[in-house]
Backbone bond lengths (Angstrom), bond angles and torsions (degrees), N, CA, C in turn:
res aa  C-N    CA-C-N  psi(-1)  N-CA   C-N-CA  omega(-1)  CA-C   N-CA-C  phi
1 M - - - 1.450 - - 1.519 109.01 -
2 S 1.292 115.16 148.59 1.461 119.58 176.97 1.492 112.48 -67.06
3 E 1.379 117.28 156.83 1.460 121.83 176.56 1.499 109.70 -73.38
4 Q 1.300 119.15 -12.98 1.453 122.23 178.28 1.575 109.58 -68.16
5 R 1.286 114.88 154.83 1.432 121.15 177.05 1.518 111.21 -64.00
6 N 1.356 116.28 126.69 1.445 122.03 179.85 1.532 110.65 -85.86
7 V 1.325 114.96 87.48 1.458 122.55 -175.37 1.529 112.97 -61.06
8 G 1.330 117.41 -39.29 1.463 122.14 -178.32 1.531 108.56 -66.37
9 L 1.337 119.13 -44.31 1.452 120.39 177.77 1.485 111.89 -63.93
10 A 1.303 117.79 -42.57 1.468 121.86 -179.65 1.557 110.98 -59.82
11 G 1.368 116.29 -48.97 1.420 119.00 -179.60 1.506 114.34 -65.34
12 F 1.335 116.42 -37.22 1.470 120.18 -178.14 1.533 110.19 -67.06
13 L 1.331 118.19 -47.42 1.512 120.61 178.99 1.473 111.46 -64.47
14 R 1.333 119.09 -39.95 1.416 119.69 179.20 1.553 113.96 -64.09
15 S 1.349 112.44 -39.13 1.492 117.98 178.30 1.512 112.91 -64.78
16 R 1.378 116.32 -36.88 1.468 118.52 179.36 1.505 112.14 -76.33
17 R 1.311 116.52 -33.86 1.502 120.02 176.89 1.550 109.37 -64.38
18 E 1.312 115.83 -44.12 1.457 120.46 -176.85 1.524 111.73 -69.61
19 A 1.364 116.15 -21.47 1.480 119.74 -177.96 1.497 111.58 -81.05
20 L 1.356 118.77 -16.21 1.431 119.73 179.53 1.512 112.17 -92.83
21 T 1.352 116.12 156.67 1.439 121.60 174.81 1.513 108.77 -116.33
22 P 1.326 117.00 156.63 1.492 118.47 178.10 1.503 111.03 -57.66
23 A 1.316 117.38 -37.70 1.484 118.96 -179.52 1.542 111.58 -65.96
24 T 1.344 118.23 -31.10 1.428 120.85 -179.88 1.515 110.95 -63.69
25 V 1.305 118.20 -40.41 1.462 120.95 -175.46 1.539 112.61 -104.56
26 G 1.324 118.63 6.40 1.439 119.79 174.58 1.516 114.91 81.95
27 V 1.299 115.88 24.15 1.542 119.79 -179.20 1.538 106.91 -89.50
28 E 1.306 116.94 124.86 1.430 123.07 179.07 1.539 111.34 -77.95
29 T 1.330 117.77 127.07 1.487 120.83 -177.09 1.548 110.82 -105.62
30 Y 1.334 118.21 -12.35 1.465 121.02 179.05 1.528 113.66 57.03
31 G 1.366 115.60 31.72 1.450 119.86 176.83 1.516 116.45 74.63
32 E 1.319 118.52 7.99 1.448 120.92 -177.97 1.502 110.68 -69.18
33 Q 1.320 116.40 152.35 1.504 122.51 173.22 1.516 109.09 -82.90
34 R 1.309 118.21 132.38 1.419 124.29 -179.30 1.517 109.91 -109.48
35 R 1.306 118.01 131.99 1.432 121.77 -175.70 1.472 113.12 -91.91
36 V 1.277 120.23 -13.55 1.475 124.84 -177.93 1.496 109.74 -124.20
37 P 1.383 117.27 150.20 1.441 118.06 178.38 1.526 113.21 -74.48
38 G 1.299 116.44 154.54 1.460 121.74 174.49 1.521 113.77 76.88
39 L 1.362 113.44 -161.67 1.437 119.71 -178.44 1.580 109.51 -83.00
40 R 1.324 113.74 160.38 1.489 116.50 172.28 1.533 107.90 -91.08
41 R 1.324 112.38 162.86 1.463 115.46 179.83 1.539 113.88 -59.36
42 E 1.329 114.41 -39.79 1.463 116.91 179.47 1.495 114.80 -63.83
43 E 1.362 114.13 -29.89 1.473 117.37 175.80 1.468 114.08 -72.70
44 V 1.343 116.71 -35.18 1.489 118.90 175.38 1.513 108.75 -69.07
45 A 1.305 117.83 -42.36 1.472 119.48 178.87 1.509 111.74 -60.37
46 R 1.325 118.05 -40.62 1.463 118.04 179.76 1.513 110.48 -68.24
47 L 1.322 118.82 -40.05 1.455 119.79 175.83 1.510 115.46 -62.73
48 A 1.347 113.11 -34.07 1.498 119.74 179.81 1.515 112.25 -83.19
49 G 1.321 118.99 -14.47 1.453 120.61 -176.96 1.445 116.60 75.26
50 V 1.421 118.00 30.28 1.398 122.76 174.92 1.510 110.07 -123.38
51 S 1.376 116.82 169.14 1.435 116.72 179.51 1.502 111.01 -75.77
52 V 1.348 113.61 158.07 1.482 118.40 -178.10 1.526 109.14 -66.33
53 N 1.300 118.87 -36.42 1.454 121.79 178.50 1.567 113.56 -63.41
54 Y 1.346 111.29 -40.45 1.501 117.24 178.84 1.494 110.67 -66.36
55 Y 1.340 116.45 -46.84 1.456 119.19 -177.63 1.553 109.10 -66.47
56 T 1.339 118.00 -37.20 1.454 119.49 178.08 1.525 111.12 -61.48
57 R 1.270 118.67 -39.33 1.477 122.92 179.42 1.559 107.85 -66.09
58 I 1.332 117.21 -41.59 1.439 117.81 179.69 1.490 111.10 -65.32
59 E 1.361 117.70 -43.27 1.456 118.57 -177.59 1.543 111.20 -69.58
60 Q 1.323 119.00 -25.45 1.396 121.32 175.75 1.521 111.84 -84.51
61 G 1.353 116.49 4.59 1.455 118.67 175.64 1.498 114.52 75.91
62 E 1.360 118.02 21.08 1.479 121.05 -173.18 1.524 111.13 -103.08
63 S 1.282 122.10 -23.02 1.456 121.51 -172.37 1.555 109.19 -85.69
64 H 1.288 117.59 140.10 1.411 124.53 178.89 1.482 115.96 -128.77
65 Q 1.342 116.40 19.39 1.464 121.65 -175.10 1.562 110.41 -123.70
66 M 1.297 117.39 33.13 1.443 118.96 -176.82 1.519 112.96 -77.89
67 S 1.263 115.62 135.24 1.498 121.05 177.14 1.512 109.21 -92.39
68 D 1.337 116.45 168.57 1.468 121.47 174.22 1.488 110.65 -55.68
69 S 1.326 117.20 -44.52 1.479 120.56 -173.01 1.565 109.73 -68.57
70 V 1.293 118.48 -36.02 1.452 121.07 176.47 1.516 110.69 -64.18
71 L 1.348 116.82 -46.45 1.429 118.89 178.53 1.508 114.09 -61.72
72 E 1.350 116.22 -39.98 1.453 119.55 177.16 1.445 111.54 -66.31
73 S 1.371 118.19 -35.39 1.446 119.86 -179.59 1.546 110.89 -68.13
74 I 1.350 114.83 -40.82 1.481 118.42 175.92 1.488 112.74 -64.41
75 A 1.355 116.33 -40.53 1.468 121.05 179.46 1.514 108.44 -62.61
76 G 1.301 117.18 -42.72 1.480 120.71 178.40 1.514 113.62 -63.25
77 A 1.348 116.11 -41.71 1.446 121.71 179.65 1.480 111.89 -63.85
78 L 1.349 116.25 -36.62 1.479 120.40 -179.14 1.520 113.20 -91.85
79 Q 1.322 115.48 4.65 1.470 121.97 174.10 1.549 111.82 58.29
80 L 1.342 115.46 42.72 1.466 120.36 -178.80 1.526 109.88 -73.77
81 D 1.322 115.86 143.48 1.480 119.78 176.34 1.581 103.55 -87.15
82 E 1.316 113.90 -178.51 1.461 121.94 -171.16 1.504 110.52 -62.57
83 N 1.323 119.18 -43.04 1.485 122.33 177.08 1.505 111.01 -62.27
84 E 1.306 117.20 -42.86 1.461 121.28 -179.07 1.534 111.57 -68.58
85 R 1.336 116.40 -34.40 1.445 119.40 176.78 1.547 111.25 -65.04
86 L 1.324 116.12 -43.58 1.440 120.76 176.72 1.494 111.60 -61.05
87 H 1.333 115.51 -44.45 1.474 118.56 176.16 1.487 112.96 -59.51
88 L 1.344 116.65 -40.44 1.482 120.01 177.49 1.481 111.45 -58.99
89 L 1.333 116.48 -42.65 1.481 120.43 -179.61 1.520 112.28 -63.01
90 R 1.340 113.70 -41.27 1.468 118.44 178.28 1.523 111.00 -63.21
91 L 1.255 117.49 -41.34 1.488 122.96 -178.35 1.539 108.56 -69.28
92 A 1.317 117.43 -42.82 1.432 121.06 -175.47 1.544 114.34 -69.71
93 W 1.319 117.01 -31.94 1.451 123.86 -178.80 1.523 114.28 -125.70
94 P 1.302 116.65 55.14 1.509 117.34 -176.35 1.501 112.83 -60.26
95 A 1.334 119.56 -27.46 1.498 120.50 179.74 1.487 112.43 -68.53
96 Q 1.364 117.66 -21.29 1.418 120.36 -177.11 1.563 114.30 -89.22
97 L 1.351 114.40 -4.39 1.457 117.12 178.16 1.512 109.60 -66.92
98 A 1.300 115.54 140.59 1.456 122.51 176.34 1.562 108.55 -72.85
99 R 1.320 116.96 104.68 1.453 118.70 -178.37 1.512 110.41 -71.82
100 R 1.290 115.76 130.76 1.495 121.04 175.89 1.508 108.90 -111.61
101 E 1.313 114.55 142.37 1.479 119.21 175.39 1.506 108.61 -64.43
102 L 1.288 118.87 123.71 1.442 123.80 -174.97 1.526 109.68 -88.17
103 R 1.322 115.03 79.32 1.468 119.55 176.19 1.541 109.74 -82.52
104 P 1.367 113.87 160.86 1.505 117.50 177.30 1.555 110.09 -57.91
105 E 1.296 116.67 138.83 1.448 119.85 -175.86 1.516 110.33 -85.10
106 H 1.333 114.14 139.73 1.454 120.76 178.15 1.548 107.68 -132.49
107 L 1.289 115.10 142.51 1.455 119.23 176.89 1.493 112.57 -90.53
108 R 1.293 118.65 127.75 1.466 122.28 179.01 1.506 110.64 -59.63
109 P 1.311 115.47 133.18 1.494 117.19 -178.14 1.517 113.00 -57.87
110 T 1.313 118.03 -30.72 1.495 118.93 179.40 1.498 111.94 -69.11
111 V 1.385 117.38 -30.97 1.506 120.74 175.10 1.473 107.90 -68.82
112 Q 1.341 118.27 -44.98 1.477 120.14 179.23 1.527 109.76 -60.23
113 A 1.349 118.62 -40.80 1.453 120.47 179.87 1.524 110.19 -63.86
114 L 1.322 117.80 -38.25 1.445 121.26 177.03 1.503 111.80 -60.12
115 A 1.368 117.21 -46.06 1.421 122.54 176.65 1.517 112.59 -57.77
116 E 1.317 115.82 -44.75 1.459 121.37 -176.90 1.495 112.06 -72.71
117 S 1.314 119.37 -17.79 1.439 122.26 -179.12 1.501 113.26 -76.82
118 L 1.368 114.45 -17.15 1.494 119.90 178.86 1.508 109.51 -94.34
119 T 1.324 114.78 129.82 1.462 118.43 -177.61 1.537 111.57 -117.82
120 D 1.337 119.09 -16.22 1.436 119.39 179.71 1.502 115.14 -98.08
121 Q 1.322 115.31 -1.02 1.444 122.28 174.50 1.556 112.05 -129.24
122 A 1.305 113.88 144.65 1.482 118.16 172.80 1.577 108.32 -78.16
123 V 1.296 116.25 135.06 1.454 123.37 -178.37 1.499 109.51 -130.62
124 I 1.332 116.65 130.62 1.458 121.69 170.63 1.531 107.41 -135.10
125 V 1.354 116.72 159.48 1.466 123.32 175.97 1.505 105.46 -130.35
126 V 1.381 113.97 129.88 1.447 121.36 -178.72 1.525 110.49 -120.53
127 G 1.350 115.60 154.94 1.463 121.21 -179.16 1.509 110.39 -100.43
128 R 1.367 113.63 -166.39 1.445 119.46 -168.84 1.545 111.85 -70.99
129 R 1.338 116.75 -19.24 1.490 118.70 176.54 1.494 110.02 -107.13
130 I 1.332 119.50 14.77 1.414 124.91 -177.18 1.549 112.77 68.08
131 D 1.340 113.74 30.47 1.446 117.72 170.74 1.518 107.20 -78.14
132 L 1.346 117.59 138.67 1.441 121.80 177.25 1.552 108.50 -76.06
133 L 1.307 115.68 117.81 1.438 120.42 -176.66 1.523 114.43 -99.93
134 G 1.326 116.10 -23.34 1.452 119.79 -179.86 1.507 111.91 176.48
135 G 1.312 116.58 -172.27 1.469 122.55 179.11 1.493 112.85 156.58
136 N 1.347 115.57 -167.09 1.467 117.01 177.08 1.495 108.88 -108.48
137 P 1.345 117.72 170.00 1.481 120.19 -177.14 1.518 113.08 -57.49
138 L 1.324 118.31 -34.88 1.456 120.56 -179.90 1.558 109.03 -68.79
139 G 1.329 116.71 -36.07 1.452 119.40 179.34 1.539 109.91 -63.51
140 F 1.290 117.56 -45.05 1.469 121.62 179.80 1.552 109.63 -65.50
141 A 1.343 116.58 -40.25 1.457 119.50 -178.74 1.520 111.51 -67.43
142 L 1.306 115.95 -34.41 1.461 118.04 179.28 1.514 111.36 -63.35
143 L 1.341 118.89 -34.73 1.424 122.85 -179.59 1.562 110.56 -91.72
144 G 1.305 115.15 4.38 1.493 116.15 177.59 1.526 113.54 73.51
145 L 1.340 116.04 29.55 1.462 120.98 -175.47 1.518 110.89 -113.90
146 G 1.320 116.71 154.94 1.416 122.07 171.55 1.556 109.30 -81.25
147 P 1.332 117.67 159.52 1.444 121.24 -176.11 1.503 116.77 -62.44
148 E 1.294 115.25 -21.30 1.495 120.79 179.46 1.475 114.56 -93.33
149 Q 1.320 118.75 -9.69 1.467 122.12 -177.43 1.524 112.20 -75.83
150 R 1.341 117.05 137.30 1.465 121.20 178.04 1.531 107.86 -134.95
151 P 1.310 117.74 68.49 1.512 119.78 179.52 1.509 112.18 -76.47
152 N 1.297 115.34 170.04 1.421 121.63 166.01 1.536 108.05 -86.19
153 L 1.302 118.80 122.42 1.453 121.11 -170.72 1.519 113.05 -71.12
154 A 1.312 116.65 -28.39 1.479 119.48 175.60 1.548 110.08 -67.53
155 R 1.311 114.97 -44.54 1.500 119.44 178.20 1.519 107.79 -63.38
156 Q 1.297 118.17 -40.68 1.489 120.04 177.76 1.477 111.85 -64.37
157 M 1.349 118.06 -43.16 1.473 120.33 -175.91 1.540 110.27 -63.04
158 F 1.333 118.62 -42.56 1.476 120.66 -173.09 1.522 114.22 -90.63
159 L 1.344 117.02 -22.31 1.438 119.08 -173.36 1.579 114.44 -109.93
160 D 1.335 115.54 -18.36 1.445 118.86 -178.10 1.544 109.08 -100.08
161 T 1.339 115.89 112.86 1.452 120.50 -175.69 1.524 112.44 -60.64
162 A 1.315 119.77 -24.36 1.465 122.83 -179.79 1.547 109.64 -59.99
163 M 1.355 118.76 -30.10 1.421 121.37 -176.45 1.577 111.19 -66.82
164 R 1.309 115.17 -26.67 1.490 116.90 -179.34 1.532 109.14 -72.80
165 D 1.324 115.85 -26.75 1.478 119.35 177.14 1.529 110.50 -82.26
166 L 1.346 117.09 -32.51 1.444 121.34 -175.96 1.520 111.32 -70.46
167 Y 1.318 117.85 -44.76 1.475 121.58 -177.58 1.520 108.04 -95.14
168 V 1.389 112.43 123.81 1.492 115.78 177.55 1.533 110.91 -63.09
169 D 1.327 117.59 -42.22 1.437 121.47 178.46 1.552 105.75 -108.36
170 W 1.346 114.22 78.89 1.480 117.84 -175.93 1.535 109.85 -65.20
171 E 1.324 117.97 -38.48 1.450 119.44 -178.62 1.512 111.92 -58.75
172 R 1.290 117.89 -42.75 1.447 119.79 178.79 1.526 113.83 -62.35
173 E 1.315 113.72 -45.31 1.480 118.17 -179.00 1.544 109.99 -67.97
174 A 1.303 117.57 -37.96 1.482 120.24 -179.89 1.557 109.29 -65.80
175 T 1.320 115.44 -40.00 1.467 118.52 179.30 1.531 111.27 -66.77
176 Y 1.361 116.70 -35.87 1.451 119.33 176.07 1.554 110.19 -61.42
177 L 1.294 117.89 -46.57 1.444 118.76 -178.97 1.505 111.46 -66.41
178 A 1.302 119.09 -37.90 1.466 121.39 175.92 1.550 110.16 -62.49
179 S 1.332 115.85 -37.85 1.482 120.52 178.98 1.565 108.81 -62.56
180 Y 1.349 116.33 -42.63 1.428 120.85 -179.98 1.528 109.81 -62.05
181 L 1.326 116.81 -44.30 1.485 121.57 176.17 1.446 112.59 -61.07
182 R 1.299 118.98 -40.11 1.433 124.43 -177.23 1.566 108.60 -66.47
183 M 1.290 117.48 -40.49 1.456 120.05 179.62 1.543 109.84 -70.74
184 A 1.314 115.60 -35.49 1.452 119.73 178.80 1.509 110.94 -67.83
185 S 1.320 117.02 -38.39 1.470 120.44 176.85 1.529 112.20 -67.84
186 G 1.322 118.53 -24.42 1.473 120.25 172.96 1.461 111.72 -75.62
187 D 1.305 118.05 -34.71 1.496 122.95 179.16 1.546 110.99 -73.59
188 Q 1.331 117.31 -38.36 1.430 119.89 -177.48 1.553 108.70 -133.75
189 P 1.334 118.91 76.00 1.472 119.77 -175.04 1.482 113.54 -69.48
190 D 1.362 117.14 -15.79 1.460 119.09 -177.43 1.581 112.58 -104.08
191 D 1.360 116.39 15.48 1.432 120.83 176.16 1.480 108.17 -72.55
192 P 1.372 119.00 113.30 1.460 120.88 -174.13 1.509 111.97 -73.38
193 L 1.322 118.90 -30.30 1.509 120.17 176.73 1.509 112.72 -71.74
194 L 1.359 116.68 -35.27 1.411 120.28 176.18 1.512 110.94 -67.66
195 N 1.332 117.94 -44.26 1.456 122.44 177.58 1.510 110.69 -63.52
196 E 1.345 118.15 -33.86 1.450 122.15 178.40 1.552 108.74 -69.03
197 L 1.303 117.94 -40.60 1.473 122.63 178.56 1.527 109.99 -62.44
198 V 1.330 116.71 -49.00 1.468 119.27 178.73 1.537 112.20 -61.49
199 G 1.344 115.64 -37.73 1.452 119.53 176.69 1.494 112.83 -64.31
200 E 1.344 116.26 -43.44 1.473 121.09 179.77 1.535 111.02 -63.49
201 L 1.296 118.82 -44.51 1.458 122.72 178.49 1.479 110.45 -65.43
202 S 1.286 118.92 -35.20 1.494 122.72 -179.57 1.506 110.14 -67.46
203 I 1.307 118.11 -30.30 1.467 122.06 179.98 1.516 110.06 -82.52
204 K 1.319 116.92 -39.79 1.494 119.11 -170.63 1.524 115.64 -97.62
205 S 1.351 118.11 -13.04 1.462 119.01 -175.77 1.543 111.37 -129.60
206 P 1.303 119.46 106.19 1.458 119.55 174.72 1.532 111.90 -62.68
207 D 1.332 115.77 -30.83 1.484 117.23 177.79 1.534 111.21 -65.68
208 F 1.331 116.06 -38.68 1.476 118.78 176.85 1.525 109.63 -63.38
209 V 1.323 119.71 -44.99 1.443 122.39 177.57 1.537 111.53 -55.11
210 R 1.327 114.46 -45.99 1.497 118.03 -178.77 1.537 112.02 -63.53
211 I 1.321 115.06 -46.36 1.519 119.63 -178.84 1.558 110.77 -68.35
212 W 1.335 114.80 -43.56 1.440 118.77 -179.21 1.501 113.50 -61.87
213 A 1.375 115.91 -34.36 1.465 118.88 -176.86 1.513 112.68 -68.50
214 A 1.397 117.58 -19.63 1.431 120.56 175.20 1.548 113.54 -81.15
215 H 1.317 117.87 -1.51 1.475 123.13 177.52 1.517 111.51 55.05
216 P 1.334 117.73 52.57 1.516 119.42 178.13 1.546 109.47 -64.15
217 V 1.329 115.72 134.98 1.464 122.11 177.47 1.535 106.94 -136.64
218 A 1.325 117.51 116.67 1.456 118.62 175.96 1.463 109.03 -160.31
219 E 1.361 116.10 148.48 1.444 122.23 176.83 1.579 103.63 -111.43
220 C 1.280 116.99 97.09 1.436 121.50 -178.44 1.501 111.31 -87.92
221 T 1.306 117.38 102.70 1.489 121.08 -175.98 1.517 111.84 -95.39
222 H 1.355 116.98 -18.13 1.449 118.33 174.77 1.547 108.47 -157.73
223 S 1.290 117.69 151.32 1.437 121.86 -178.81 1.546 110.16 -164.53
224 V 1.330 114.95 171.06 1.463 121.19 171.23 1.556 106.53 -114.97
225 Q 1.306 113.81 124.89 1.457 118.13 -177.30 1.556 110.28 -118.40
226 E 1.315 116.23 147.76 1.454 121.04 176.94 1.529 107.91 -112.68
227 Y 1.316 112.57 131.15 1.492 120.83 178.63 1.499 110.03 -117.96
228 E 1.335 115.46 144.59 1.446 122.73 170.90 1.549 104.58 -115.49
229 H 1.349 114.78 84.78 1.485 119.58 -168.06 1.576 107.25 -80.60
230 P 1.319 121.19 134.05 1.425 121.28 179.91 1.546 115.84 -62.95
231 L 1.350 117.77 -21.91 1.443 121.60 179.39 1.485 115.80 -93.04
232 V 1.337 117.54 -34.44 1.481 120.32 -172.94 1.560 113.84 -127.58
233 G 1.294 116.62 0.53 1.441 116.87 176.36 1.531 117.11 86.56
234 R 1.298 116.40 -159.10 1.484 124.03 -174.60 1.506 113.09 -72.40
235 M 1.368 116.41 126.41 1.451 121.09 176.11 1.527 109.13 -133.20
236 T 1.314 116.16 140.48 1.458 124.20 169.60 1.508 109.30 -107.50
237 L 1.386 115.19 112.93 1.465 119.47 -169.87 1.515 109.37 -123.64
238 N 1.360 112.65 152.38 1.464 120.78 -178.72 1.546 108.29 -102.05
239 T 1.329 117.67 133.10 1.432 122.60 -176.99 1.499 110.96 -116.56
240 E 1.308 118.39 133.43 1.466 124.76 175.42 1.525 106.18 -128.29
241 S 1.354 114.76 132.54 1.448 119.71 -175.04 1.497 110.40 -125.74
242 F 1.307 119.20 135.76 1.455 123.93 -177.27 1.503 111.76 -135.62
243 H 1.361 118.18 134.06 1.402 123.34 173.53 1.591 106.63 -74.85
244 L 1.344 114.64 140.68 1.440 121.34 176.85 1.563 107.31 -75.69
245 P 1.344 120.96 124.65 1.440 122.71 -171.20 1.522 113.07 -58.00
246 D 1.360 120.03 -38.54 1.436 120.46 -177.72 1.521 111.50 -97.47
247 A 1.308 117.48 6.21 1.493 122.12 174.33 1.495 107.08 -147.24
248 P 1.349 117.06 70.57 1.452 121.82 -170.97 1.546 114.02 -61.30
249 S 1.315 118.08 -18.48 1.439 119.14 176.74 1.514 114.04 -78.21
250 Q 1.359 114.59 -9.91 1.467 120.14 177.41 1.547 108.73 -105.37
251 R 1.332 111.96 147.45 1.494 116.01 174.24 1.494 111.92 -135.48
252 I 1.307 115.27 146.34 1.446 122.72 176.69 1.524 108.54 -104.29
253 I 1.345 116.26 132.90 1.444 120.90 -173.55 1.530 109.05 -122.26
254 F 1.308 113.86 124.90 1.447 121.29 177.37 1.513 110.79 -105.39
255 V 1.296 117.21 132.86 1.502 122.14 -176.77 1.529 105.89 -129.44
256 G 1.340 114.92 115.34 1.498 119.50 179.65 1.521 111.20 -138.99
257 A 1.326 113.75 176.85 1.472 121.51 -177.70 1.539 110.12 -115.54
258 T 1.283 116.07 156.46 1.457 121.36 173.97 1.511 109.28 -62.00
259 P 1.350 119.31 126.08 1.489 120.61 -178.14 1.567 112.11 -54.11
260 G 1.281 115.08 137.23 1.448 120.44 177.29 1.517 115.69 84.20
261 S 1.339 116.72 -5.04 1.458 121.01 -175.86 1.493 110.53 -83.62
262 D 1.334 115.12 164.54 1.491 120.01 173.51 1.497 112.27 -61.28
263 S 1.365 115.77 -32.69 1.482 118.34 178.94 1.526 110.73 -68.19
264 A 1.369 117.18 -34.92 1.437 120.10 177.41 1.516 112.30 -63.53
265 E 1.285 117.56 -36.32 1.483 122.33 175.52 1.506 109.85 -68.67
266 R 1.296 118.70 -40.85 1.452 120.80 -179.87 1.535 110.51 -67.44
267 L 1.330 117.31 -42.51 1.461 122.02 178.40 1.503 109.10 -63.96
268 R 1.341 120.24 -37.71 1.450 120.96 176.86 1.494 112.04 -64.99
269 L 1.321 116.59 -39.39 1.468 123.02 177.47 1.553 108.84 -61.77
270 L 1.352 114.99 -43.15 1.472 117.42 179.44 1.509 111.35 -64.29
271 G 1.339 116.11 -35.08 1.459 119.35 -179.53 1.524 110.40 -68.07
272 S 1.350 117.31 -35.87 1.475 119.16 178.86 1.513 111.19 -71.05
273 L 1.328 116.48 -31.56 1.492 119.61 176.44 1.487 109.78 -70.18
274 A 1.387 116.86 -40.02 1.451 120.25 179.44 1.516 116.22 -64.65
275 S 1.403 113.06 -30.98 1.425 116.23 -179.22 1.526 114.94 -98.16
276 G 1.355 114.49 -2.55 1.426 118.95 -178.75 1.482 115.80 -77.90
């Protein structure tokens, strides 16, 4: 790790410490009044089995001699899930990340053909910065896009007011996209276009600033989403997301409805409108 202060590591550890309560981890407070949210640094240090000074240096992004066992102890003390643990490792050892040349992303024609072959589900493919790379007509119609449009979906989520009407639980979907960007920034901290995107959203969207400050980290592989589509109304849809094996920075997302449901009929209607 560089001798420079690791700001990403510092912010992530602080956000996770402040998200915990003494009751959550079994720390006795003896009825004392606490002036700050979450656990204190000394409490995390005690739970992790390290000195307060050492943990403080780590949380301030100053330590560069952490062992596997120390990281695992801190992850356990902060009750990190698997995605958060992996993110912690990326932040703690950025020099050990396998740097990949960041070439322009292109969607393989065979993947695009697969997306277009499906007519009863919406399909989109996104890249490492959540740029829309391709999909089928129903996928574009679900997002209110024309078939030739290729926006960045994070920029669209936070800066396009139509997205707040499309997603019934906009906060949840916005947090999911911010989580994806946070994990991407851990994988490729030197990606200039990703850093530029985060900077733009930080300037233009107070909601992004608020959500980003909480350091959300999650790998959402499946979910249930509710849409209020301007053409066909309310739909409850099931989402499944898969990384492409030979292009792991890209993911293909399938969005469908429970067979026989009202949402399935509405999605079918949207598909006919998209292809008409």
